[in-house]
C-alpha positions in Angstrom: 175.4 -50.8 26.4 174.4 -54.3 27.5 171.9 -52.8 30.0 170.3 -50.7 27.2 170.2 -53.7 24.8 168.6 -55.8 27.6 166.0 -53.2 28.4 165.3 -52.7 24.7 164.9 -56.4 23.9 163.3 -57.5 27.2 161.0 -54.7 28.1 160.2 -52.6 25.1 159.6 -54.9 22.2 157.3 -57.3 24.1 154.2 -55.2 23.8 154.5 -55.2 20.0 153.8 -58.9 19.8 150.1 -58.1 20.1 150.1 -55.3 17.5 147.2 -55.0 15.0 147.2 -55.7 11.3 147.2 -52.9 8.7 146.1 -55.1 5.8 147.7 -57.1 3.1 150.6 -56.0 1.0 150.6 -56.8 -2.7 154.3 -57.3 -3.5 157.3 -58.4 -1.5 160.5 -56.5 -1.0 163.5 -57.3 -3.3 165.9 -59.9 -2.0 168.8 -58.0 -3.7 169.2 -55.3 -1.0 172.7 -55.2 0.5 172.7 -56.5 4.1 174.1 -53.2 5.4 171.4 -51.1 3.7 168.4 -50.1 5.8 165.1 -50.7 4.1 163.2 -48.1 6.2 164.5 -45.0 8.0 162.6 -42.5 10.1 164.4 -39.4 11.4 162.9 -36.7 13.6 164.1 -33.3 14.5 161.9 -31.3 16.9 162.6 -27.7 18.0 160.6 -25.6 20.5 161.8 -22.0 20.3 160.8 -20.6 23.7 162.2 -23.5 25.8 165.1 -24.4 23.5 163.9 -28.1 23.7 165.3 -30.2 21.0 164.5 -33.8 20.3 166.3 -35.9 17.7 166.4 -39.5 16.8 166.8 -41.9 13.9 165.3 -45.4 13.5 166.6 -47.8 10.9 165.0 -51.1 10.0 167.0 -53.7 8.0 165.9 -56.6 5.8 166.6 -59.1 8.6 164.1 -57.2 10.8 166.9 -55.7 12.9 166.1 -52.2 14.3 168.8 -49.7 15.1 167.7 -46.8 17.2 170.0 -43.7 17.4 168.8 -41.4 20.3 170.6 -38.2 19.6 169.1 -35.6 21.9 166.3 -35.6 24.6 165.1 -39.1 24.1 164.6 -41.8 26.7 167.6 -43.7 25.3 170.6 -41.5 24.3 173.0 -43.4 22.0 172.4 -46.6 20.1 170.1 -49.6 20.8 169.5 -52.6 18.7 166.5 -55.1 18.6 164.4 -57.2 16.3 160.8 -57.1 15.0 158.8 -59.9 13.6 158.4 -60.6 9.9 154.7 -59.6 10.2 155.6 -56.2 11.8 158.2 -55.6 9.1 155.7 -56.2 6.3 153.1 -54.0 8.1 155.5 -51.1 7.9 156.1 -51.9 4.3 152.4 -52.0 3.6 152.0 -48.6 5.3 154.5 -47.1 2.7 152.6 -48.7 -0.1 149.2 -47.6 1.3 150.1 -43.9 0.9 151.9 -44.4 -2.4 155.1 -43.2 -0.9 157.1 -43.5 -4.1 154.8 -41.0 -5.8 155.2 -38.3 -3.2 157.3 -35.1 -3.7 160.6 -34.9 -1.9 159.6 -31.9 0.4 156.4 -30.8 2.1 155.3 -28.2 4.5 158.0 -25.6 4.7 157.3 -24.1 1.2 153.8 -23.1 2.4 154.9 -21.3 5.5 155.2 -17.6 5.8 158.8 -17.1 6.7 158.1 -13.7 8.4 156.1 -15.4 11.1 158.3 -17.0 13.7 157.4 -20.6 14.7 156.9 -21.7 18.3 157.5 -25.3 17.6 158.4 -27.3 14.5 158.9 -31.0 13.9 160.8 -32.1 10.7 160.7 -35.7 9.6 162.9 -37.4 7.0 161.5 -40.8 5.9 163.4 -43.1 3.5 162.4 -46.3 1.7 165.1 -48.2 -0.1 164.0 -51.1 -2.3 166.1 -52.6 -5.1 167.9 -49.7 -6.8 165.2 -47.2 -5.8 165.7 -44.9 -2.9 162.9 -42.4 -2.1 163.3 -39.8 0.7 160.5 -37.5 1.8 161.1 -34.6 4.1 158.3 -32.7 5.7 157.6 -30.2 8.4 154.5 -29.9 10.6 154.8 -26.1 10.5 152.0 -26.0 8.0 149.7 -29.0 8.6 147.9 -28.5 5.2 151.3 -29.2 3.6 151.6 -32.7 5.0 150.7 -35.4 2.4 147.6 -37.5 3.2 148.5 -40.6 5.2 151.9 -39.4 6.2 151.0 -39.2 9.9 149.5 -42.7 9.7 152.7 -44.0 8.2 154.8 -42.4 11.0 152.4 -43.8 13.6 152.6 -47.3 12.1 156.4 -47.0 11.8 156.8 -45.9 15.5 154.2 -48.5 16.8 155.6 -51.5 14.9 159.3 -50.6 15.7 158.6 -49.8 19.4 159.7 -46.1 19.1 156.8 -44.9 21.2 158.4 -46.4 24.2 162.0 -45.3 23.8 162.0 -42.2 21.6 159.6 -40.1 23.8 161.1 -37.0 25.3 163.2 -37.5 28.3 161.3 -34.7 30.1 158.3 -37.0 30.4 160.2 -39.0 33.0 160.3 -36.0 35.3 156.6 -36.5 36.1 156.4 -39.5 38.6 152.6 -39.7 38.8 152.5 -40.8 35.2 154.9 -43.8 35.4 157.6 -44.8 33.0 155.3 -46.1 30.1 152.3 -43.7 30.6 150.3 -41.8 28.0 152.7 -38.9 28.4 155.1 -40.8 26.1 152.4 -41.9 23.7 152.1 -38.5 22.1 150.6 -38.4 18.6 152.8 -36.6 16.1 
């Protein structure tokens, strides 16, 4: 576990220090959140029918800017890793939630528009949660029907993954099987 933590802290969060800004945020997060409660959570489940390739992970970010990554299946890091992000990165993630009016979204998107008689080749399902004060909002959506995804949701996921470092440790483990691309190549920087 120390090797994973060292890799995570030393090699994976460093590129984030030069991350871009997403704009200002109008209000700050409540200081009344319990220390053990994650403020932001992103969970992904991916299934490819023909190859039986599954990818699952969960990222939790806490008020003190601690990140917990839970690599469940077919990620670069299987198991738990812990790190920190800067205050600026934390507030950029929060601003991304505010920019898409996350609290006004429905709780489910995508799957209700899909014709269940037509089998899917691939499907990604995301569960995103924002917890602030006594309000907890969770939105689940599937990319099975792209028109069912709320506007800005992909931008939120991209900002969440970029600011938290997920692009470097949540990418599929199969990407490592292609040596010409190197460990941190564009193969892992897939857009979801």
